[in-house]
mmCIF file of the protein (N, C-alpha, C, O) and its ligand, coordinates in Angstrom:
data_MODEL
# 
_entry.id   MODEL 
# 
loop_
_entity.id 
_entity.type 
_entity.pdbx_number_of_molecules 
1 polymer     1 
2 non-polymer 1 
# 
_entity_poly.entity_id                      1 
_entity_poly.type                           'polypeptide(L)' 
_entity_poly.nstd_linkage                   no 
_entity_poly.nstd_monomer                   no 
_entity_poly.pdbx_seq_one_letter_code       MNAKFLKVSCRDCSNESIIFSRATTAIACGVCGATLTNPAGGKAQLVGCNVVETLE 
_entity_poly.pdbx_seq_one_letter_code_can   MNAKFLKVSCRDCSNESIIFSRATTAIACGVCGATLTNPAGGKAQLVGCNVVETLE 
_entity_poly.pdbx_strand_id                 A 
# 
loop_
_entity_poly_seq.entity_id 
_entity_poly_seq.num 
_entity_poly_seq.mon_id 
_entity_poly_seq.hetero 
1 1  MET n 
1 2  ASN n 
1 3  ALA n 
1 4  LYS n 
1 5  PHE n 
1 6  LEU n 
1 7  LYS n 
1 8  VAL n 
1 9  SER n 
1 10 CYS n 
1 11 ARG n 
1 12 ASP n 
1 13 CYS n 
1 14 SER n 
1 15 ASN n 
1 16 GLU n 
1 17 SER n 
1 18 ILE n 
1 19 ILE n 
1 20 PHE n 
1 21 SER n 
1 22 ARG n 
1 23 ALA n 
1 24 THR n 
1 25 THR n 
1 26 ALA n 
1 27 ILE n 
1 28 ALA n 
1 29 CYS n 
1 30 GLY n 
1 31 VAL n 
1 32 CYS n 
1 33 GLY n 
1 34 ALA n 
1 35 THR n 
1 36 LEU n 
1 37 THR n 
1 38 ASN n 
1 39 PRO n 
1 40 ALA n 
1 41 GLY n 
1 42 GLY n 
1 43 LYS n 
1 44 ALA n 
1 45 GLN n 
1 46 LEU n 
1 47 VAL n 
1 48 GLY n 
1 49 CYS n 
1 50 ASN n 
1 51 VAL n 
1 52 VAL n 
1 53 GLU n 
1 54 THR n 
1 55 LEU n 
1 56 GLU n 
# 
loop_
_struct_asym.id 
_struct_asym.entity_id 
A 1 
B 2 
# 
loop_
_chem_comp.id 
_chem_comp.type 
_chem_comp.mon_nstd_flag 
ALA 'L-peptide linking' y 
ARG 'L-peptide linking' y 
ASN 'L-peptide linking' y 
ASP 'L-peptide linking' y 
CYS 'L-peptide linking' y 
GLN 'L-peptide linking' y 
GLU 'L-peptide linking' y 
GLY 'peptide linking'   y 
ILE 'L-peptide linking' y 
LEU 'L-peptide linking' y 
LYS 'L-peptide linking' y 
MET 'L-peptide linking' y 
PHE 'L-peptide linking' y 
PRO 'L-peptide linking' y 
SER 'L-peptide linking' y 
THR 'L-peptide linking' y 
VAL 'L-peptide linking' y 
ZN  non-polymer         . 
# 
_pdbx_entity_nonpoly.entity_id   2 
_pdbx_entity_nonpoly.name        ? 
_pdbx_entity_nonpoly.comp_id     ZN 
# 
_pdbx_nonpoly_scheme.asym_id         B 
_pdbx_nonpoly_scheme.entity_id       2 
_pdbx_nonpoly_scheme.mon_id          ZN 
_pdbx_nonpoly_scheme.ndb_seq_num     1 
_pdbx_nonpoly_scheme.pdb_seq_num     101 
_pdbx_nonpoly_scheme.auth_seq_num    101 
_pdbx_nonpoly_scheme.pdb_mon_id      ZN 
_pdbx_nonpoly_scheme.auth_mon_id     ZN 
_pdbx_nonpoly_scheme.pdb_strand_id   A 
_pdbx_nonpoly_scheme.pdb_ins_code    . 
# 
loop_
_atom_site.group_PDB 
_atom_site.id 
_atom_site.type_symbol 
_atom_site.label_atom_id 
_atom_site.label_alt_id 
_atom_site.label_comp_id 
_atom_site.label_asym_id 
_atom_site.label_entity_id 
_atom_site.label_seq_id 
_atom_site.pdbx_PDB_ins_code 
_atom_site.Cartn_x 
_atom_site.Cartn_y 
_atom_site.Cartn_z 
_atom_site.occupancy 
_atom_site.B_iso_or_equiv 
_atom_site.pdbx_formal_charge 
_atom_site.auth_seq_id 
_atom_site.auth_comp_id 
_atom_site.auth_asym_id 
_atom_site.auth_atom_id 
_atom_site.pdbx_PDB_model_num 
ATOM   1   N  N  . MET A 1 1  ? 114.676 58.888 84.491  1.00 0.00 ? 1   MET A N  1 
ATOM   2   C  CA . MET A 1 1  ? 114.367 57.479 85.009  1.00 0.00 ? 1   MET A CA 1 
ATOM   3   C  C  . MET A 1 1  ? 112.964 57.049 84.732  1.00 0.00 ? 1   MET A C  1 
ATOM   4   O  O  . MET A 1 1  ? 112.157 57.904 84.369  1.00 0.00 ? 1   MET A O  1 
ATOM   5   N  N  . ASN A 1 2  ? 112.618 55.876 84.862  1.00 0.00 ? 2   ASN A N  1 
ATOM   6   C  CA . ASN A 1 2  ? 111.558 55.318 84.421  1.00 0.00 ? 2   ASN A CA 1 
ATOM   7   C  C  . ASN A 1 2  ? 110.392 55.132 85.548  1.00 0.00 ? 2   ASN A C  1 
ATOM   8   O  O  . ASN A 1 2  ? 109.866 54.057 85.839  1.00 0.00 ? 2   ASN A O  1 
ATOM   9   N  N  . ALA A 1 3  ? 110.154 56.161 86.012  1.00 0.00 ? 3   ALA A N  1 
ATOM   10  C  CA . ALA A 1 3  ? 109.161 56.278 87.102  1.00 0.00 ? 3   ALA A CA 1 
ATOM   11  C  C  . ALA A 1 3  ? 107.639 55.833 86.606  1.00 0.00 ? 3   ALA A C  1 
ATOM   12  O  O  . ALA A 1 3  ? 107.291 56.180 85.478  1.00 0.00 ? 3   ALA A O  1 
ATOM   13  N  N  . LYS A 1 4  ? 106.857 55.174 87.324  1.00 0.00 ? 4   LYS A N  1 
ATOM   14  C  CA . LYS A 1 4  ? 105.634 54.733 86.778  1.00 0.00 ? 4   LYS A CA 1 
ATOM   15  C  C  . LYS A 1 4  ? 104.612 54.725 88.018  1.00 0.00 ? 4   LYS A C  1 
ATOM   16  O  O  . LYS A 1 4  ? 105.032 54.663 89.173  1.00 0.00 ? 4   LYS A O  1 
ATOM   17  N  N  . PHE A 1 5  ? 103.405 54.782 87.744  1.00 0.00 ? 5   PHE A N  1 
ATOM   18  C  CA . PHE A 1 5  ? 102.360 54.515 88.809  1.00 0.00 ? 5   PHE A CA 1 
ATOM   19  C  C  . PHE A 1 5  ? 101.929 53.103 88.715  1.00 0.00 ? 5   PHE A C  1 
ATOM   20  O  O  . PHE A 1 5  ? 101.671 52.602 87.620  1.00 0.00 ? 5   PHE A O  1 
ATOM   21  N  N  . LEU A 1 6  ? 101.838 52.414 89.876  1.00 0.00 ? 6   LEU A N  1 
ATOM   22  C  CA . LEU A 1 6  ? 101.152 51.044 89.874  1.00 0.00 ? 6   LEU A CA 1 
ATOM   23  C  C  . LEU A 1 6  ? 99.982  50.869 90.445  1.00 0.00 ? 6   LEU A C  1 
ATOM   24  O  O  . LEU A 1 6  ? 99.827  51.350 91.567  1.00 0.00 ? 6   LEU A O  1 
ATOM   25  N  N  . LYS A 1 7  ? 99.011  50.223 89.880  1.00 0.00 ? 7   LYS A N  1 
ATOM   26  C  CA . LYS A 1 7  ? 97.759  49.896 90.831  1.00 0.00 ? 7   LYS A CA 1 
ATOM   27  C  C  . LYS A 1 7  ? 98.105  48.708 91.542  1.00 0.00 ? 7   LYS A C  1 
ATOM   28  O  O  . LYS A 1 7  ? 98.565  47.772 90.888  1.00 0.00 ? 7   LYS A O  1 
ATOM   29  N  N  . VAL A 1 8  ? 97.968  48.602 92.694  1.00 0.00 ? 8   VAL A N  1 
ATOM   30  C  CA . VAL A 1 8  ? 98.211  47.579 93.713  1.00 0.00 ? 8   VAL A CA 1 
ATOM   31  C  C  . VAL A 1 8  ? 97.197  47.128 94.428  1.00 0.00 ? 8   VAL A C  1 
ATOM   32  O  O  . VAL A 1 8  ? 96.300  47.919 94.719  1.00 0.00 ? 8   VAL A O  1 
ATOM   33  N  N  . SER A 1 9  ? 97.133  45.785 94.851  1.00 0.00 ? 9   SER A N  1 
ATOM   34  C  CA . SER A 1 9  ? 95.882  45.442 95.719  1.00 0.00 ? 9   SER A CA 1 
ATOM   35  C  C  . SER A 1 9  ? 96.540  44.939 97.021  1.00 0.00 ? 9   SER A C  1 
ATOM   36  O  O  . SER A 1 9  ? 97.593  44.308 96.920  1.00 0.00 ? 9   SER A O  1 
ATOM   37  N  N  . CYS A 1 10 ? 96.044  45.150 98.141  1.00 0.00 ? 10  CYS A N  1 
ATOM   38  C  CA . CYS A 1 10 ? 96.351  44.974 99.594  1.00 0.00 ? 10  CYS A CA 1 
ATOM   39  C  C  . CYS A 1 10 ? 96.230  43.405 99.780  1.00 0.00 ? 10  CYS A C  1 
ATOM   40  O  O  . CYS A 1 10 ? 95.117  42.911 99.604  1.00 0.00 ? 10  CYS A O  1 
ATOM   41  N  N  . ARG A 1 11 ? 97.108  42.727 100.062 1.00 0.00 ? 11  ARG A N  1 
ATOM   42  C  CA . ARG A 1 11 ? 97.124  41.217 100.547 1.00 0.00 ? 11  ARG A CA 1 
ATOM   43  C  C  . ARG A 1 11 ? 96.228  41.054 101.571 1.00 0.00 ? 11  ARG A C  1 
ATOM   44  O  O  . ARG A 1 11 ? 95.763  39.924 101.718 1.00 0.00 ? 11  ARG A O  1 
ATOM   45  N  N  . ASP A 1 12 ? 95.860  41.987 102.359 1.00 0.00 ? 12  ASP A N  1 
ATOM   46  C  CA . ASP A 1 12 ? 95.133  41.625 103.669 1.00 0.00 ? 12  ASP A CA 1 
ATOM   47  C  C  . ASP A 1 12 ? 93.801  41.947 103.330 1.00 0.00 ? 12  ASP A C  1 
ATOM   48  O  O  . ASP A 1 12 ? 92.983  41.137 103.768 1.00 0.00 ? 12  ASP A O  1 
ATOM   49  N  N  . CYS A 1 13 ? 93.305  42.961 102.632 1.00 0.00 ? 13  CYS A N  1 
ATOM   50  C  CA . CYS A 1 13 ? 91.805  43.389 102.472 1.00 0.00 ? 13  CYS A CA 1 
ATOM   51  C  C  . CYS A 1 13 ? 91.602  43.528 100.976 1.00 0.00 ? 13  CYS A C  1 
ATOM   52  O  O  . CYS A 1 13 ? 90.449  43.656 100.565 1.00 0.00 ? 13  CYS A O  1 
ATOM   53  N  N  . SER A 1 14 ? 92.547  43.515 100.181 1.00 0.00 ? 14  SER A N  1 
ATOM   54  C  CA . SER A 1 14 ? 92.146  43.607 98.522  1.00 0.00 ? 14  SER A CA 1 
ATOM   55  C  C  . SER A 1 14 ? 91.786  44.964 98.181  1.00 0.00 ? 14  SER A C  1 
ATOM   56  O  O  . SER A 1 14 ? 91.393  45.138 97.027  1.00 0.00 ? 14  SER A O  1 
ATOM   57  N  N  . ASN A 1 15 ? 91.849  46.056 99.029  1.00 0.00 ? 15  ASN A N  1 
ATOM   58  C  CA . ASN A 1 15 ? 91.777  47.270 98.597  1.00 0.00 ? 15  ASN A CA 1 
ATOM   59  C  C  . ASN A 1 15 ? 92.715  47.668 97.549  1.00 0.00 ? 15  ASN A C  1 
ATOM   60  O  O  . ASN A 1 15 ? 93.904  47.373 97.667  1.00 0.00 ? 15  ASN A O  1 
ATOM   61  N  N  . GLU A 1 16 ? 92.303  48.286 96.579  1.00 0.00 ? 16  GLU A N  1 
ATOM   62  C  CA . GLU A 1 16 ? 93.200  48.792 95.406  1.00 0.00 ? 16  GLU A CA 1 
ATOM   63  C  C  . GLU A 1 16 ? 93.855  50.265 95.737  1.00 0.00 ? 16  GLU A C  1 
ATOM   64  O  O  . GLU A 1 16 ? 93.117  51.172 96.121  1.00 0.00 ? 16  GLU A O  1 
ATOM   65  N  N  . SER A 1 17 ? 95.038  50.435 95.601  1.00 0.00 ? 17  SER A N  1 
ATOM   66  C  CA . SER A 1 17 ? 95.545  51.850 95.764  1.00 0.00 ? 17  SER A CA 1 
ATOM   67  C  C  . SER A 1 17 ? 96.409  51.965 94.527  1.00 0.00 ? 17  SER A C  1 
ATOM   68  O  O  . SER A 1 17 ? 96.776  50.999 93.859  1.00 0.00 ? 17  SER A O  1 
ATOM   69  N  N  . ILE A 1 18 ? 96.727  53.347 94.257  1.00 0.00 ? 18  ILE A N  1 
ATOM   70  C  CA . ILE A 1 18 ? 97.602  53.737 93.274  1.00 0.00 ? 18  ILE A CA 1 
ATOM   71  C  C  . ILE A 1 18 ? 98.958  54.246 93.959  1.00 0.00 ? 18  ILE A C  1 
ATOM   72  O  O  . ILE A 1 18 ? 98.951  55.157 94.786  1.00 0.00 ? 18  ILE A O  1 
ATOM   73  N  N  . ILE A 1 19 ? 100.078 53.609 93.563  1.00 0.00 ? 19  ILE A N  1 
ATOM   74  C  CA . ILE A 1 19 ? 101.275 54.114 94.298  1.00 0.00 ? 19  ILE A CA 1 
ATOM   75  C  C  . ILE A 1 19 ? 102.268 54.594 92.985  1.00 0.00 ? 19  ILE A C  1 
ATOM   76  O  O  . ILE A 1 19 ? 102.156 54.317 91.791  1.00 0.00 ? 19  ILE A O  1 
ATOM   77  N  N  . PHE A 1 20 ? 103.210 55.365 93.645  1.00 0.00 ? 20  PHE A N  1 
ATOM   78  C  CA . PHE A 1 20 ? 104.180 55.828 92.577  1.00 0.00 ? 20  PHE A CA 1 
ATOM   79  C  C  . PHE A 1 20 ? 105.315 54.735 92.859  1.00 0.00 ? 20  PHE A C  1 
ATOM   80  O  O  . PHE A 1 20 ? 105.599 54.322 93.983  1.00 0.00 ? 20  PHE A O  1 
ATOM   81  N  N  . SER A 1 21 ? 105.892 54.350 91.719  1.00 0.00 ? 21  SER A N  1 
ATOM   82  C  CA . SER A 1 21 ? 106.877 53.323 91.703  1.00 0.00 ? 21  SER A CA 1 
ATOM   83  C  C  . SER A 1 21 ? 108.313 53.729 92.361  1.00 0.00 ? 21  SER A C  1 
ATOM   84  O  O  . SER A 1 21 ? 109.117 52.850 92.670  1.00 0.00 ? 21  SER A O  1 
ATOM   85  N  N  . ARG A 1 22 ? 108.577 55.065 92.549  1.00 0.00 ? 22  ARG A N  1 
ATOM   86  C  CA . ARG A 1 22 ? 109.711 55.381 92.909  1.00 0.00 ? 22  ARG A CA 1 
ATOM   87  C  C  . ARG A 1 22 ? 109.414 56.318 94.495  1.00 0.00 ? 22  ARG A C  1 
ATOM   88  O  O  . ARG A 1 22 ? 110.142 57.223 94.904  1.00 0.00 ? 22  ARG A O  1 
ATOM   89  N  N  . ALA A 1 23 ? 108.316 55.865 95.099  1.00 0.00 ? 23  ALA A N  1 
ATOM   90  C  CA . ALA A 1 23 ? 107.904 56.502 96.457  1.00 0.00 ? 23  ALA A CA 1 
ATOM   91  C  C  . ALA A 1 23 ? 108.927 56.258 97.280  1.00 0.00 ? 23  ALA A C  1 
ATOM   92  O  O  . ALA A 1 23 ? 109.500 55.169 97.307  1.00 0.00 ? 23  ALA A O  1 
ATOM   93  N  N  . THR A 1 24 ? 109.271 57.361 98.095  1.00 0.00 ? 24  THR A N  1 
ATOM   94  C  CA . THR A 1 24 ? 110.534 57.403 99.114  1.00 0.00 ? 24  THR A CA 1 
ATOM   95  C  C  . THR A 1 24 ? 110.011 57.152 100.405 1.00 0.00 ? 24  THR A C  1 
ATOM   96  O  O  . THR A 1 24 ? 110.857 57.093 101.297 1.00 0.00 ? 24  THR A O  1 
ATOM   97  N  N  . THR A 1 25 ? 108.745 56.978 100.751 1.00 0.00 ? 25  THR A N  1 
ATOM   98  C  CA . THR A 1 25 ? 108.210 56.833 102.029 1.00 0.00 ? 25  THR A CA 1 
ATOM   99  C  C  . THR A 1 25 ? 107.417 55.574 102.118 1.00 0.00 ? 25  THR A C  1 
ATOM   100 O  O  . THR A 1 25 ? 106.877 55.193 101.080 1.00 0.00 ? 25  THR A O  1 
ATOM   101 N  N  . ALA A 1 26 ? 107.277 54.917 103.137 1.00 0.00 ? 26  ALA A N  1 
ATOM   102 C  CA . ALA A 1 26 ? 106.360 53.760 103.350 1.00 0.00 ? 26  ALA A CA 1 
ATOM   103 C  C  . ALA A 1 26 ? 105.133 54.257 103.067 1.00 0.00 ? 26  ALA A C  1 
ATOM   104 O  O  . ALA A 1 26 ? 104.826 55.399 103.409 1.00 0.00 ? 26  ALA A O  1 
ATOM   105 N  N  . ILE A 1 27 ? 104.239 53.389 102.360 1.00 0.00 ? 27  ILE A N  1 
ATOM   106 C  CA . ILE A 1 27 ? 102.844 53.610 102.102 1.00 0.00 ? 27  ILE A CA 1 
ATOM   107 C  C  . ILE A 1 27 ? 102.121 52.519 102.672 1.00 0.00 ? 27  ILE A C  1 
ATOM   108 O  O  . ILE A 1 27 ? 102.437 51.333 102.572 1.00 0.00 ? 27  ILE A O  1 
ATOM   109 N  N  . ALA A 1 28 ? 100.939 53.079 103.394 1.00 0.00 ? 28  ALA A N  1 
ATOM   110 C  CA . ALA A 1 28 ? 100.128 52.106 104.202 1.00 0.00 ? 28  ALA A CA 1 
ATOM   111 C  C  . ALA A 1 28 ? 98.866  52.104 103.440 1.00 0.00 ? 28  ALA A C  1 
ATOM   112 O  O  . ALA A 1 28 ? 98.450  53.121 102.886 1.00 0.00 ? 28  ALA A O  1 
ATOM   113 N  N  . CYS A 1 29 ? 98.187  50.846 103.404 1.00 0.00 ? 29  CYS A N  1 
ATOM   114 C  CA . CYS A 1 29 ? 96.781  50.642 102.982 1.00 0.00 ? 29  CYS A CA 1 
ATOM   115 C  C  . CYS A 1 29 ? 95.842  51.742 103.649 1.00 0.00 ? 29  CYS A C  1 
ATOM   116 O  O  . CYS A 1 29 ? 95.886  51.938 104.863 1.00 0.00 ? 29  CYS A O  1 
ATOM   117 N  N  . GLY A 1 30 ? 95.084  52.376 102.898 1.00 0.00 ? 30  GLY A N  1 
ATOM   118 C  CA . GLY A 1 30 ? 94.158  53.334 103.371 1.00 0.00 ? 30  GLY A CA 1 
ATOM   119 C  C  . GLY A 1 30 ? 92.967  52.694 104.145 1.00 0.00 ? 30  GLY A C  1 
ATOM   120 O  O  . GLY A 1 30 ? 92.278  53.405 104.877 1.00 0.00 ? 30  GLY A O  1 
ATOM   121 N  N  . VAL A 1 31 ? 92.731  51.463 104.009 1.00 0.00 ? 31  VAL A N  1 
ATOM   122 C  CA . VAL A 1 31 ? 91.616  50.785 104.706 1.00 0.00 ? 31  VAL A CA 1 
ATOM   123 C  C  . VAL A 1 31 ? 92.091  50.060 105.938 1.00 0.00 ? 31  VAL A C  1 
ATOM   124 O  O  . VAL A 1 31 ? 91.655  50.417 107.032 1.00 0.00 ? 31  VAL A O  1 
ATOM   125 N  N  . CYS A 1 32 ? 93.004  49.008 105.837 1.00 0.00 ? 32  CYS A N  1 
ATOM   126 C  CA . CYS A 1 32 ? 93.407  48.211 106.986 1.00 0.00 ? 32  CYS A CA 1 
ATOM   127 C  C  . CYS A 1 32 ? 94.674  48.679 107.625 1.00 0.00 ? 32  CYS A C  1 
ATOM   128 O  O  . CYS A 1 32 ? 95.049  48.229 108.708 1.00 0.00 ? 32  CYS A O  1 
ATOM   129 N  N  . GLY A 1 33 ? 95.424  49.709 106.857 1.00 0.00 ? 33  GLY A N  1 
ATOM   130 C  CA . GLY A 1 33 ? 96.607  50.088 107.565 1.00 0.00 ? 33  GLY A CA 1 
ATOM   131 C  C  . GLY A 1 33 ? 97.862  49.301 107.464 1.00 0.00 ? 33  GLY A C  1 
ATOM   132 O  O  . GLY A 1 33 ? 98.894  49.686 108.014 1.00 0.00 ? 33  GLY A O  1 
ATOM   133 N  N  . ALA A 1 34 ? 97.779  48.013 106.649 1.00 0.00 ? 34  ALA A N  1 
ATOM   134 C  CA . ALA A 1 34 ? 98.757  47.324 106.387 1.00 0.00 ? 34  ALA A CA 1 
ATOM   135 C  C  . ALA A 1 34 ? 99.960  48.028 105.602 1.00 0.00 ? 34  ALA A C  1 
ATOM   136 O  O  . ALA A 1 34 ? 99.592  48.820 104.734 1.00 0.00 ? 34  ALA A O  1 
ATOM   137 N  N  . THR A 1 35 ? 101.145 47.889 105.745 1.00 0.00 ? 35  THR A N  1 
ATOM   138 C  CA . THR A 1 35 ? 102.283 48.282 105.010 1.00 0.00 ? 35  THR A CA 1 
ATOM   139 C  C  . THR A 1 35 ? 102.423 47.765 103.629 1.00 0.00 ? 35  THR A C  1 
ATOM   140 O  O  . THR A 1 35 ? 102.772 46.602 103.423 1.00 0.00 ? 35  THR A O  1 
ATOM   141 N  N  . LEU A 1 36 ? 102.148 48.630 102.648 1.00 0.00 ? 36  LEU A N  1 
ATOM   142 C  CA . LEU A 1 36 ? 102.070 48.111 101.244 1.00 0.00 ? 36  LEU A CA 1 
ATOM   143 C  C  . LEU A 1 36 ? 103.628 48.181 100.582 1.00 0.00 ? 36  LEU A C  1 
ATOM   144 O  O  . LEU A 1 36 ? 104.059 47.266 99.880  1.00 0.00 ? 36  LEU A O  1 
ATOM   145 N  N  . THR A 1 37 ? 104.289 49.206 100.854 1.00 0.00 ? 37  THR A N  1 
ATOM   146 C  CA . THR A 1 37 ? 105.599 49.365 100.274 1.00 0.00 ? 37  THR A CA 1 
ATOM   147 C  C  . THR A 1 37 ? 106.521 49.995 101.385 1.00 0.00 ? 37  THR A C  1 
ATOM   148 O  O  . THR A 1 37 ? 106.080 50.578 102.376 1.00 0.00 ? 37  THR A O  1 
ATOM   149 N  N  . ASN A 1 38 ? 107.718 49.825 101.129 1.00 0.00 ? 38  ASN A N  1 
ATOM   150 C  CA . ASN A 1 38 ? 108.790 50.342 102.045 1.00 0.00 ? 38  ASN A CA 1 
ATOM   151 C  C  . ASN A 1 38 ? 109.832 50.968 100.888 1.00 0.00 ? 38  ASN A C  1 
ATOM   152 O  O  . ASN A 1 38 ? 109.939 50.373 99.816  1.00 0.00 ? 38  ASN A O  1 
ATOM   153 N  N  . PRO A 1 39 ? 110.553 52.125 101.133 1.00 0.00 ? 39  PRO A N  1 
ATOM   154 C  CA . PRO A 1 39 ? 111.360 52.708 100.309 1.00 0.00 ? 39  PRO A CA 1 
ATOM   155 C  C  . PRO A 1 39 ? 112.665 51.931 100.251 1.00 0.00 ? 39  PRO A C  1 
ATOM   156 O  O  . PRO A 1 39 ? 113.218 51.558 101.285 1.00 0.00 ? 39  PRO A O  1 
ATOM   157 N  N  . ALA A 1 40 ? 113.156 51.689 99.046  1.00 0.00 ? 40  ALA A N  1 
ATOM   158 C  CA . ALA A 1 40 ? 114.471 50.738 99.035  1.00 0.00 ? 40  ALA A CA 1 
ATOM   159 C  C  . ALA A 1 40 ? 115.240 51.153 97.858  1.00 0.00 ? 40  ALA A C  1 
ATOM   160 O  O  . ALA A 1 40 ? 114.823 50.916 96.725  1.00 0.00 ? 40  ALA A O  1 
ATOM   161 N  N  . GLY A 1 41 ? 116.361 51.770 98.079  1.00 0.00 ? 41  GLY A N  1 
ATOM   162 C  CA . GLY A 1 41 ? 117.294 52.098 96.927  1.00 0.00 ? 41  GLY A CA 1 
ATOM   163 C  C  . GLY A 1 41 ? 116.770 53.032 95.888  1.00 0.00 ? 41  GLY A C  1 
ATOM   164 O  O  . GLY A 1 41 ? 117.114 52.958 94.709  1.00 0.00 ? 41  GLY A O  1 
ATOM   165 N  N  . GLY A 1 42 ? 115.847 53.997 96.400  1.00 0.00 ? 42  GLY A N  1 
ATOM   166 C  CA . GLY A 1 42 ? 115.260 55.018 95.531  1.00 0.00 ? 42  GLY A CA 1 
ATOM   167 C  C  . GLY A 1 42 ? 113.870 54.439 94.846  1.00 0.00 ? 42  GLY A C  1 
ATOM   168 O  O  . GLY A 1 42 ? 113.254 55.148 94.050  1.00 0.00 ? 42  GLY A O  1 
ATOM   169 N  N  . LYS A 1 43 ? 113.493 53.353 95.132  1.00 0.00 ? 43  LYS A N  1 
ATOM   170 C  CA . LYS A 1 43 ? 112.215 52.761 94.487  1.00 0.00 ? 43  LYS A CA 1 
ATOM   171 C  C  . LYS A 1 43 ? 111.479 52.143 95.618  1.00 0.00 ? 43  LYS A C  1 
ATOM   172 O  O  . LYS A 1 43 ? 112.007 51.797 96.675  1.00 0.00 ? 43  LYS A O  1 
ATOM   173 N  N  . ALA A 1 44 ? 109.963 52.004 95.259  1.00 0.00 ? 44  ALA A N  1 
ATOM   174 C  CA . ALA A 1 44 ? 109.293 51.304 96.352  1.00 0.00 ? 44  ALA A CA 1 
ATOM   175 C  C  . ALA A 1 44 ? 109.488 49.870 96.180  1.00 0.00 ? 44  ALA A C  1 
ATOM   176 O  O  . ALA A 1 44 ? 109.498 49.362 95.059  1.00 0.00 ? 44  ALA A O  1 
ATOM   177 N  N  . GLN A 1 45 ? 109.652 49.163 97.315  1.00 0.00 ? 45  GLN A N  1 
ATOM   178 C  CA . GLN A 1 45 ? 109.661 47.727 97.415  1.00 0.00 ? 45  GLN A CA 1 
ATOM   179 C  C  . GLN A 1 45 ? 108.140 47.171 97.864  1.00 0.00 ? 45  GLN A C  1 
ATOM   180 O  O  . GLN A 1 45 ? 107.638 47.526 98.930  1.00 0.00 ? 45  GLN A O  1 
ATOM   181 N  N  . LEU A 1 46 ? 107.644 46.505 97.185  1.00 0.00 ? 46  LEU A N  1 
ATOM   182 C  CA . LEU A 1 46 ? 106.366 46.018 97.466  1.00 0.00 ? 46  LEU A CA 1 
ATOM   183 C  C  . LEU A 1 46 ? 106.450 45.009 98.471  1.00 0.00 ? 46  LEU A C  1 
ATOM   184 O  O  . LEU A 1 46 ? 107.096 43.988 98.237  1.00 0.00 ? 46  LEU A O  1 
ATOM   185 N  N  . VAL A 1 47 ? 105.774 45.205 99.745  1.00 0.00 ? 47  VAL A N  1 
ATOM   186 C  CA . VAL A 1 47 ? 105.769 44.261 100.805 1.00 0.00 ? 47  VAL A CA 1 
ATOM   187 C  C  . VAL A 1 47 ? 104.558 43.609 101.197 1.00 0.00 ? 47  VAL A C  1 
ATOM   188 O  O  . VAL A 1 47 ? 104.614 42.500 101.728 1.00 0.00 ? 47  VAL A O  1 
ATOM   189 N  N  . GLY A 1 48 ? 103.219 44.318 100.940 1.00 0.00 ? 48  GLY A N  1 
ATOM   190 C  CA . GLY A 1 48 ? 102.171 43.901 101.329 1.00 0.00 ? 48  GLY A CA 1 
ATOM   191 C  C  . GLY A 1 48 ? 101.126 43.933 100.449 1.00 0.00 ? 48  GLY A C  1 
ATOM   192 O  O  . GLY A 1 48 ? 99.958  43.934 100.837 1.00 0.00 ? 48  GLY A O  1 
ATOM   193 N  N  . CYS A 1 49 ? 101.473 43.960 99.194  1.00 0.00 ? 49  CYS A N  1 
ATOM   194 C  CA . CYS A 1 49 ? 100.562 44.111 98.162  1.00 0.00 ? 49  CYS A CA 1 
ATOM   195 C  C  . CYS A 1 49 ? 101.120 43.436 96.772  1.00 0.00 ? 49  CYS A C  1 
ATOM   196 O  O  . CYS A 1 49 ? 102.296 43.108 96.621  1.00 0.00 ? 49  CYS A O  1 
ATOM   197 N  N  . ASN A 1 50 ? 100.173 43.292 95.859  1.00 0.00 ? 50  ASN A N  1 
ATOM   198 C  CA . ASN A 1 50 ? 100.333 42.688 94.742  1.00 0.00 ? 50  ASN A CA 1 
ATOM   199 C  C  . ASN A 1 50 ? 100.080 43.703 93.614  1.00 0.00 ? 50  ASN A C  1 
ATOM   200 O  O  . ASN A 1 50 ? 99.096  44.436 93.715  1.00 0.00 ? 50  ASN A O  1 
ATOM   201 N  N  . VAL A 1 51 ? 100.912 43.803 92.524  1.00 0.00 ? 51  VAL A N  1 
ATOM   202 C  CA . VAL A 1 51 ? 100.612 44.614 91.410  1.00 0.00 ? 51  VAL A CA 1 
ATOM   203 C  C  . VAL A 1 51 ? 99.363  44.182 90.508  1.00 0.00 ? 51  VAL A C  1 
ATOM   204 O  O  . VAL A 1 51 ? 99.382  43.046 90.033  1.00 0.00 ? 51  VAL A O  1 
ATOM   205 N  N  . VAL A 1 52 ? 98.368  44.955 90.268  1.00 0.00 ? 52  VAL A N  1 
ATOM   206 C  CA . VAL A 1 52 ? 97.242  44.667 89.529  1.00 0.00 ? 52  VAL A CA 1 
ATOM   207 C  C  . VAL A 1 52 ? 97.497  45.405 88.146  1.00 0.00 ? 52  VAL A C  1 
ATOM   208 O  O  . VAL A 1 52 ? 96.992  44.894 87.146  1.00 0.00 ? 52  VAL A O  1 
ATOM   209 N  N  . GLU A 1 53 ? 98.009  46.205 88.054  1.00 0.00 ? 53  GLU A N  1 
ATOM   210 C  CA . GLU A 1 53 ? 98.211  46.882 86.639  1.00 0.00 ? 53  GLU A CA 1 
ATOM   211 C  C  . GLU A 1 53 ? 99.387  47.863 86.694  1.00 0.00 ? 53  GLU A C  1 
ATOM   212 O  O  . GLU A 1 53 ? 99.725  48.336 87.779  1.00 0.00 ? 53  GLU A O  1 
ATOM   213 N  N  . THR A 1 54 ? 100.023 48.186 85.553  1.00 0.00 ? 54  THR A N  1 
ATOM   214 C  CA . THR A 1 54 ? 101.183 49.124 85.512  1.00 0.00 ? 54  THR A CA 1 
ATOM   215 C  C  . THR A 1 54 ? 100.591 50.211 84.620  1.00 0.00 ? 54  THR A C  1 
ATOM   216 O  O  . THR A 1 54 ? 100.242 50.048 83.451  1.00 0.00 ? 54  THR A O  1 
ATOM   217 N  N  . LEU A 1 55 ? 100.521 51.421 85.373  1.00 0.00 ? 55  LEU A N  1 
ATOM   218 C  CA . LEU A 1 55 ? 100.051 52.728 84.535  1.00 0.00 ? 55  LEU A CA 1 
ATOM   219 C  C  . LEU A 1 55 ? 101.169 53.401 84.031  1.00 0.00 ? 55  LEU A C  1 
ATOM   220 O  O  . LEU A 1 55 ? 102.166 53.700 84.689  1.00 0.00 ? 55  LEU A O  1 
ATOM   221 N  N  . GLU A 1 56 ? 100.954 53.660 82.707  1.00 0.00 ? 56  GLU A N  1 
ATOM   222 C  CA . GLU A 1 56 ? 102.201 54.318 82.063  1.00 0.00 ? 56  GLU A CA 1 
ATOM   223 C  C  . GLU A 1 56 ? 101.934 55.828 82.052  1.00 0.00 ? 56  GLU A C  1 
ATOM   224 O  O  . GLU A 1 56 ? 102.773 56.600 81.588  1.00 0.00 ? 56  GLU A O  1 
HETATM 225 ZN ZN . ZN  B 2 .  ? 94.507  46.560 103.223 1.00 0.00 2 101 ZN  A ZN 1 
# 
């Protein structure tokens, strides 16, 4: 499968985080605690962040 890492920016505080595209747990922003992704069907669904860059 095509797993990737994504650099994302929190919509609430703009903090940038690196997340795994197939993360199977919810990931929270390390600064403000907002939920960034929820697991959905074996991949991370982005809920509170925008993708800045895809890291191959
Ligand atoms: Zn944040």
